[in-house]
C-alpha positions as CSV (number, residue, x, y, z in Angstrom):
1,M,-49.6,239.9,0.0
2,H,-52.9,238.1,-0.5
3,L,-54.3,236.6,-3.6
4,Y,-58.1,236.2,-3.5
5,L,-59.6,233.6,-5.8
6,N,-63.2,232.8,-6.8
7,I,-63.4,229.1,-7.5
8,C,-66.3,227.3,-9.1
9,V,-66.3,223.7,-7.8
10,P,-67.2,221.6,-10.9
11,V,-68.8,218.7,-8.9
12,A,-71.6,219.4,-6.5
13,G,-72.1,217.5,-3.3
14,P,-69.6,215.8,-1.0
15,I,-67.0,215.0,-3.7
16,G,-66.6,218.6,-4.7
17,L,-66.6,219.8,-1.1
18,E,-64.0,217.3,0.0
19,A,-61.7,218.5,-2.9
20,A,-62.2,222.1,-2.0
21,L,-61.4,221.3,1.7
22,E,-58.2,219.6,0.7
23,C,-57.2,222.8,-1.2
24,L,-57.9,224.8,1.9
25,V,-55.9,222.5,4.1
26,A,-53.0,222.6,1.7
27,L,-53.0,226.4,1.6
28,N,-53.1,226.5,5.5
29,R,-50.1,224.1,5.6
30,V,-48.2,226.5,3.3
31,F,-49.0,229.4,5.7
32,L,-48.1,227.4,8.8
33,R,-44.7,226.5,7.3
34,A,-44.0,230.2,6.5
35,H,-45.3,231.5,9.8
36,H,-44.0,229.4,12.7
37,N,-45.3,231.8,15.3
38,T,-49.0,231.1,14.4
39,P,-50.9,230.1,17.5
40,P,-52.6,226.7,17.5
41,L,-56.3,226.9,16.6
42,Y,-57.6,226.4,20.1
43,Q,-55.2,229.0,21.5
44,A,-55.7,231.6,18.8
45,G,-58.7,233.4,20.3
46,V,-60.9,232.7,17.4
47,R,-64.5,231.5,17.6
48,Y,-67.1,229.8,15.6
49,L,-68.9,232.3,13.3
50,R,-71.4,231.6,10.6
51,D,-70.4,233.1,7.2
52,A,-73.1,235.8,7.5
53,D,-71.6,236.8,10.9
54,A,-68.1,236.9,9.6
55,A,-69.0,239.0,6.5
56,T,-67.8,242.5,6.2
57,Q,-68.2,245.2,3.6
58,D,-65.2,243.8,1.8
59,T,-66.5,240.2,2.0
60,P,-70.3,240.0,1.6
61,P,-72.2,237.1,3.0
62,T,-71.3,234.2,0.8
63,E,-69.5,230.9,1.3
64,L,-66.2,232.2,2.8
65,W,-63.3,229.8,2.4
66,L,-60.8,231.6,4.6
67,T,-57.2,230.7,5.2
68,I,-55.7,231.1,8.6
69,P,-54.6,234.7,8.4
70,D,-58.1,235.9,7.4
71,C,-59.7,233.7,10.1
72,L,-57.4,235.4,12.6
73,R,-58.2,238.8,11.2
74,M,-62.0,238.2,11.4
75,G,-61.8,236.6,14.8
76,G,-63.4,233.4,13.7
77,A,-65.1,231.5,10.9
78,D,-67.4,228.6,10.2
79,C,-66.9,224.8,10.4
80,K,-65.1,224.3,7.1
81,V,-62.5,227.0,7.9
82,L,-61.9,225.9,11.5
83,S,-61.7,222.3,10.5
84,A,-59.3,223.0,7.7
85,W,-57.0,225.0,10.0
86,R,-57.1,222.2,12.6
87,C,-56.5,219.5,10.0
88,A,-53.5,221.5,8.6
89,E,-51.9,221.8,12.0
90,L,-52.4,218.2,12.8
91,R,-50.8,217.1,9.5
92,E,-47.9,219.4,10.2
93,Q,-47.4,217.4,13.4
94,G,-47.5,214.1,11.5
95,D,-51.1,213.1,12.1
96,H,-52.9,212.0,8.9
97,A,-56.0,213.9,9.8
98,R,-58.7,214.7,7.3
99,C,-61.7,216.9,7.1
100,T,-64.9,214.9,7.1
101,L,-68.5,215.9,6.1
102,T,-71.7,215.1,7.9
103,R,-75.1,216.0,6.7
104,R,-77.3,218.2,9.0
105,G,-80.6,218.6,7.3
106,S,-80.0,220.5,4.1
107,L,-76.5,221.6,5.3
108,W,-73.1,220.0,5.5
109,H,-71.1,220.1,8.7
110,V,-67.3,219.7,8.6
111,R,-65.3,218.0,11.4
112,V,-61.8,216.5,11.7
113,T,-61.1,212.8,11.8
114,R,-57.7,212.0,13.2
115,S,-55.6,209.1,12.0
116,D,-56.6,207.1,15.2
117,G,-60.3,207.5,14.3
118,M,-60.9,210.2,16.9
119,I,-63.3,212.9,15.7
120,E,-62.8,216.5,16.7
121,D,-65.4,219.2,16.1
122,P,-63.5,222.5,16.2
123,S,-66.7,224.5,15.7
124,R,-68.4,223.0,18.8
125,A,-65.2,223.5,20.8
126,L,-65.1,227.2,19.7
127,G,-68.7,228.1,20.4
128,M,-71.1,226.6,17.8
129,G,-74.4,225.8,19.5
130,A,-73.5,227.8,22.6
């Protein structure tokens, strides 16, 4: 069973986005704990998709904040979704990873910063810019 929510983030900019990302990571951790057979992100067969490319009739082109099962169902998602998945799986392995924002012109890009300072970009690894 899925519960779909429309959330209005009360603070614009990076502070609000970081809070929303933390929520997405937390929801993904709940899913991973309940579904131990979930493949790791880089082995799941998903790819980078812009929100407009991932949209369907049921989910029109908007900012899609997808959890792992919907990302799997759609075959991919954008940087925030892929990074939140990766961050959740790393945290479940004991790494204190976090989603980090960088500015790209007028857009935000989300990557993962691991506890040792290493930066991963799941979107690049899964086809962004290819």
